[in-house]
Structure formats: C-alpha cells, structure tokens
C-alpha positions, 0 to 999 in steps of 0.5 A: 322300538315298538311299545304295548301298543303296537300290536293293536295299531291298524293302518285302516287303508291297509286293512282296507286293501287286504280286505279287498284282496281276501274279497277277490280271492273268495269271489274269484274275481269281482267288480268295483260295484260288487267289492264296494257292497261287500266291504260297504265303501264307495265305488270310488273309494274301491277303485283307489284301492284297486289302482293302488293294488294294480300299481303294486302288482298285487291285481290285475284288471280283465274284460267287463271291469273285473278285478282278479288276484295276480300271478304275484301270489303264485311267486310269494306262496311259493317263496313261503312254502318253500322256506317251511321246514316241514315242506322241505322234510315232508315233500319227497316222503310224501310223493314216495308214498303217493307213487307207493300206494297209488292213491292221494297223500297230503301234508298239512299244517294249521293256520289260524285254526284251519288247515293249510295243505303244505304239499300233496302227491296223487298216485296212478290210481288216485281219483278226486283229483279236480276236488283236491286241486279246488279245495287247495284253493279254499280260504277256510278249510276245517280241521275236525272233518280231515284225518290229517286235521283230527290227527292235529286237533288231537295233539294241540292244547285243550285250550287251542282245541277249543278256541278253534271250535268256538271261533271256527265252528263245526261245519257240517261238510257231508252227512257223515261230518261230526259236529257234535263237540262232545262226539268229536273231543271223544274221537280225538281222545280215541287219536291220542290213543292209537296214535292216528286218526280217520276220516270216514267220508267226513271231508267229502262222500266217497272217500275214506283217509287216515292220518297221523301227526308230526311233531317237531324234535321239542314234542310239539305237534306242528303237521299232519300227513293223511292218505286218502282212497275211494271207500270203495277201494279202501276196506275195513281191513285196509282202513282199519288195520294196514293204512294206518301202519304205513301213515304212522310210518310216514309221519315218523320218517318226516320227523326224522327228516325235520330234525336233520331240516332244522340242523342243516 
C-alpha cells in the first residue's frame, strides 16, 4: 500500500522525460541542443532521454536531427477521449447542431485550469476552421475568453475559480478580452443568472459565440457546449436572443444523454 508521502514522490528521470515531451509539443519539434537549453541539461543527457523515448515509440527523429512527438499520441489521445462519458454523450448532438446551424460547435471540459476540446464540428457555412483546428493543439487554452469556458467557470466553486485565475492568469487574447478580475467575476454572476455565456470577439477577433454549461446527474458542472459564428453573420438579435436558446437546449440534451451513458 502507498503512504501519505507517495503523492510527493517523483522519479526525476521520468519527470525530465515528460518535460522533454511537453517541449517537443510546444516547439513543434526540436533538436538536442534546443532542448538542452530549455531544460538546462547537458546535450548528452537529453540525447539519452530522447533515445529512450524513441525506443518506447513516443518520439521520432527526422531530418536535420529534429525530434518530434510520435503518432502514438494520436492513439493515446483517442483512447482517453473515447473513454470520456461527456464525449460519448455529446458527440452526436454536437454534430447535429453544427449541421443544423451551419456553424462551428464545440464541446469542452476543464483540465488543470485550462480548456480541453473534447469534440468540435463544423457546419457547411463555418469559417475559421483552420484557426479552430490549430487552437485545439495549443497546450494552454484559457477559459476566461471563450463562451464555453466562461459558462463552465461560472458554475465552479469560487475557490477553484480563484485558483485558476491565480495560476493561469487572465491573458489578453484580443483587444476585447476581459482581463479585469472584478469585471470578469461580474460577468460570471450574469452567466449564473441567465444560464449561458457570451464571447463577443474575446477569443478571436471577428468571432462571436454563446456557451452553456453541462452538469452531471449530481449537479456538478463537467463541461460546456458553444456555438460560434462570424460577428458579421451573428446579429445582435441572434447573438443575444435566439442562439442562447438553441445552445441551452443542446446542453440539456447532452445532460439527458449523459445520464444514459453513465447508467449503461
């Protein structure tokens, strides 16, 4: 059996290897020299880590001595995502909303204070798909500037929200991003009162979105769903009045599906 100290134990070599994997992701590939500079290790030590990661199938070496993450991470990621009850409950519903609206729809959850996109679907009129696909790969997607992120934040415990803001900060993503903590907290209160959140070009210039929280059967918020469209297409009437109803209904459908998934 483990003891109270287990959570504090770390195998330094494993920690270093994970750090190197994270850097390969952030840098989109790197040489031994570049990695050694980043992690403050000798090139020889970094090379040993990389050789081990290659043997394990987690890293590959390309031309010009450039190392990258291997395709094994696709398999791992699919396995993790496919095991998520929220993903199982929401995937088809997200697809249907994207088809019906013709726009972009996202299903998200939270991990370590940041946004994780479990599934996204694009309707025939959706724009900015390349942006969304690239955004999905970013390691740190903040919650405070997306509609789905704010919808989720609004229903987290206030202590947890404070921890997220303290640890992750309030990054200025666009000129419209709210970075004043008091203003943002008032916005979250508004979300709780009406049941949905707005993103008015706060995450990407020219894009508006509406998000609604998703709760598990115990009433705990576990994710959110959002619909995004160009500001030029999403008029004030659509943005403030019509789209919110559709997004909230979608969140409710996912919650119903979630109960079935958890029972099954």
